[in-house]
C-alpha positions as CSV (number, residue, x, y, z in Angstrom):
1,M,60.9,-169.0,-90.6
2,L,63.6,-167.9,-88.3
3,G,63.4,-168.6,-84.7
4,V,64.1,-165.5,-83.9
5,R,62.1,-163.4,-81.4
6,P,59.5,-160.1,-82.1
7,K,61.1,-156.7,-80.3
8,V,59.5,-156.8,-76.8
9,N,57.3,-153.8,-77.4
10,E,55.1,-155.5,-79.8
11,L,54.1,-158.4,-77.3
12,V,50.5,-158.9,-76.3
13,F,49.0,-160.9,-73.5
14,Q,45.9,-162.8,-73.9
15,L,43.7,-164.7,-72.3
16,Y,40.5,-166.9,-74.8
17,G,37.4,-168.7,-73.4
18,R,38.8,-171.0,-76.5
19,S,41.3,-173.2,-77.9
20,L,43.3,-171.6,-80.6
21,H,44.7,-173.8,-83.5
22,P,48.4,-174.7,-83.3
23,E,49.1,-173.5,-86.9
24,L,48.6,-170.1,-85.8
25,F,52.1,-170.5,-84.0
26,E,55.9,-171.6,-84.2
27,I,55.8,-174.2,-81.7
28,H,59.4,-174.7,-80.2
29,A,59.0,-177.2,-77.5
30,Q,56.0,-178.5,-75.7
31,R,54.1,-180.3,-72.6
32,S,51.3,-181.9,-72.1
33,V,49.5,-182.3,-68.5
34,E,46.9,-185.0,-67.6
35,R,45.1,-184.8,-64.2
36,A,42.2,-186.4,-63.1
37,D,40.2,-182.8,-63.1
38,Y,41.8,-180.7,-66.3
39,Q,44.5,-181.5,-68.6
40,A,46.6,-178.7,-70.1
41,T,49.1,-178.2,-73.2
42,V,52.0,-175.9,-72.3
43,A,54.3,-174.6,-75.6
44,I,56.8,-172.0,-76.1
45,T,56.5,-170.2,-79.4
46,S,58.6,-167.8,-81.5
47,D,57.2,-164.7,-79.7
48,G,56.4,-166.1,-76.0
49,H,53.8,-169.0,-75.0
50,L,51.0,-170.5,-75.1
51,L,49.0,-172.6,-72.6
52,T,45.9,-174.5,-73.4
53,W,43.9,-175.7,-70.1
54,R,40.6,-177.6,-70.2
55,R,37.9,-179.2,-67.9
56,A,34.5,-180.3,-68.2
57,G,33.6,-178.5,-71.5
58,L,35.6,-175.5,-70.6
59,T,38.8,-174.3,-72.6
60,L,41.0,-171.4,-71.3
61,T,43.8,-170.4,-73.5
62,E,47.0,-168.1,-72.5
63,V,49.2,-166.5,-75.1
64,A,51.9,-164.2,-75.1
65,A,52.3,-163.2,-79.0
66,S,53.3,-160.5,-80.9
67,G,50.3,-157.8,-81.6
68,S,51.0,-158.4,-85.4
69,Q,49.7,-161.9,-84.9
70,P,46.4,-162.7,-86.6
71,L,44.7,-164.2,-83.5
72,P,40.8,-164.2,-83.4
73,Q,38.7,-161.6,-81.6
74,K,35.9,-164.1,-80.4
75,R,35.8,-165.2,-76.8
76,R,38.8,-162.9,-76.0
77,L,38.5,-162.5,-72.0
78,L,42.1,-160.6,-71.8
79,S,44.1,-158.8,-73.4
80,S,47.4,-155.9,-72.6
81,R,50.0,-155.0,-74.1
82,L,53.1,-156.2,-72.4
83,A,54.5,-152.7,-70.4
84,G,55.1,-152.3,-66.5
85,E,53.0,-154.8,-64.6
86,R,49.8,-156.2,-64.3
87,S,48.0,-158.8,-62.9
88,D,44.3,-160.1,-63.5
89,R,41.6,-162.5,-62.2
90,V,38.8,-164.4,-64.0
91,E,35.9,-166.5,-62.6
92,C,34.4,-169.4,-64.7
93,R,31.5,-171.4,-64.7
94,G,31.5,-173.8,-62.3
95,G,33.5,-172.0,-59.8
96,I,37.0,-172.3,-61.9
97,R,39.2,-169.7,-61.2
98,Y,42.2,-168.0,-63.6
99,E,44.8,-165.6,-62.1
100,T,48.0,-164.0,-63.7
101,A,50.2,-161.8,-63.0
102,F,52.8,-160.1,-65.8
103,Q,55.7,-157.9,-65.6
104,L,58.3,-156.5,-68.6
105,E,61.8,-155.4,-67.0
106,T,64.2,-154.0,-68.8
107,V,67.7,-154.5,-67.0
108,E,71.3,-153.4,-67.3
109,P,73.1,-155.8,-69.1
110,E,75.0,-157.5,-66.5
111,V,72.1,-158.5,-64.8
112,F,70.4,-159.3,-68.4
113,W,73.6,-161.7,-69.1
114,T,73.6,-163.0,-65.3
115,F,69.9,-163.9,-65.6
116,Q,70.1,-165.5,-69.1
117,Q,73.2,-168.1,-67.9
118,E,71.0,-169.1,-65.2
119,L,68.4,-169.5,-67.2
120,C,70.5,-171.7,-69.3
121,T,71.9,-173.5,-66.0
122,D,69.1,-174.0,-64.1
123,G,66.5,-174.3,-66.6
124,G,67.0,-177.4,-68.6
125,R,66.9,-179.5,-65.2
126,Q,63.1,-179.0,-64.9
127,G,60.5,-177.5,-67.2
128,I,60.8,-176.3,-70.2
129,L,63.5,-175.2,-72.3
130,H,64.1,-173.1,-75.5
131,R,67.3,-171.4,-76.9
132,F,66.4,-169.0,-79.7
133,D,69.0,-168.2,-82.9
134,S,70.9,-164.9,-82.6
135,S,68.5,-162.0,-84.1
136,G,72.6,-160.9,-85.6
137,R,72.8,-158.1,-83.8
138,L,74.1,-160.1,-80.6
139,A,76.0,-163.2,-80.0
140,L,73.5,-164.9,-78.1
141,G,69.8,-165.2,-78.7
142,A,66.7,-165.4,-77.0
143,I,65.7,-167.7,-74.1
144,S,62.4,-168.6,-73.0
145,W,61.7,-170.8,-70.3
146,L,58.4,-172.3,-68.6
147,N,58.0,-173.9,-65.2
148,I,55.1,-176.4,-64.8
149,E,53.9,-176.9,-61.2
150,S,50.5,-179.5,-61.6
151,R,48.9,-180.3,-58.5
152,T,45.2,-182.3,-58.1
153,K,43.3,-179.1,-58.5
154,S,45.3,-176.5,-59.9
155,L,48.3,-175.5,-62.3
156,F,50.4,-173.3,-61.8
157,V,52.8,-172.3,-64.7
158,Q,55.9,-169.4,-64.7
159,A,57.3,-168.1,-67.7
160,F,60.1,-166.5,-68.2
161,H,60.8,-165.2,-72.1
162,T,64.5,-163.0,-72.6
163,F,64.6,-160.2,-75.2
164,P,68.4,-159.9,-75.7
165,D,68.3,-156.9,-78.3
166,D,65.8,-155.3,-75.7
167,L,67.8,-156.1,-72.5
168,A,64.1,-157.0,-71.8
169,I,62.9,-160.0,-69.3
170,V,58.9,-160.6,-69.6
171,K,58.0,-162.8,-66.4
172,S,54.7,-164.2,-65.8
173,Q,52.9,-166.7,-63.1
174,S,49.5,-168.1,-64.0
175,L,47.3,-170.3,-62.0
176,F,44.4,-172.4,-62.7
177,E,42.0,-173.6,-60.0
178,V,39.4,-176.1,-59.5
179,P,37.0,-175.8,-56.7
């Protein structure tokens, strides 16, 4: 499999009330977080990211993936094409709260290449960073960076995914909170 991104207009942002099989995704980088109140696995995939959060029998899985990716319909709580800006919130049993905000931004070439360079420079210092192969059209490939902030009662994940062929940047923020 090539490590090249799909077109940005193919992406869908989804939340499931269950885990998804990791073999459905090509995972390039991954990190796990263990706290007294929850466990989480955060991964960069070919399309975007996969985030699985667990606490006391409850599992929430966030995924940014291609709409052509064969993902299940069962226990899908949210699904939205990545276009413009959007925010959502889901209240779960036991007072657990999930909040997300994401946006797709198309920018001028200079802004895009500056942002991509800053991700390469600063992203390697913390979080998870992955550089993708070039699609062949442009010399540089896409970049994904996930910043993970783990607290006793919350997990906050910022994701940035670049799409050089489209001069597009996908930004998302997700918060999982325990009461």
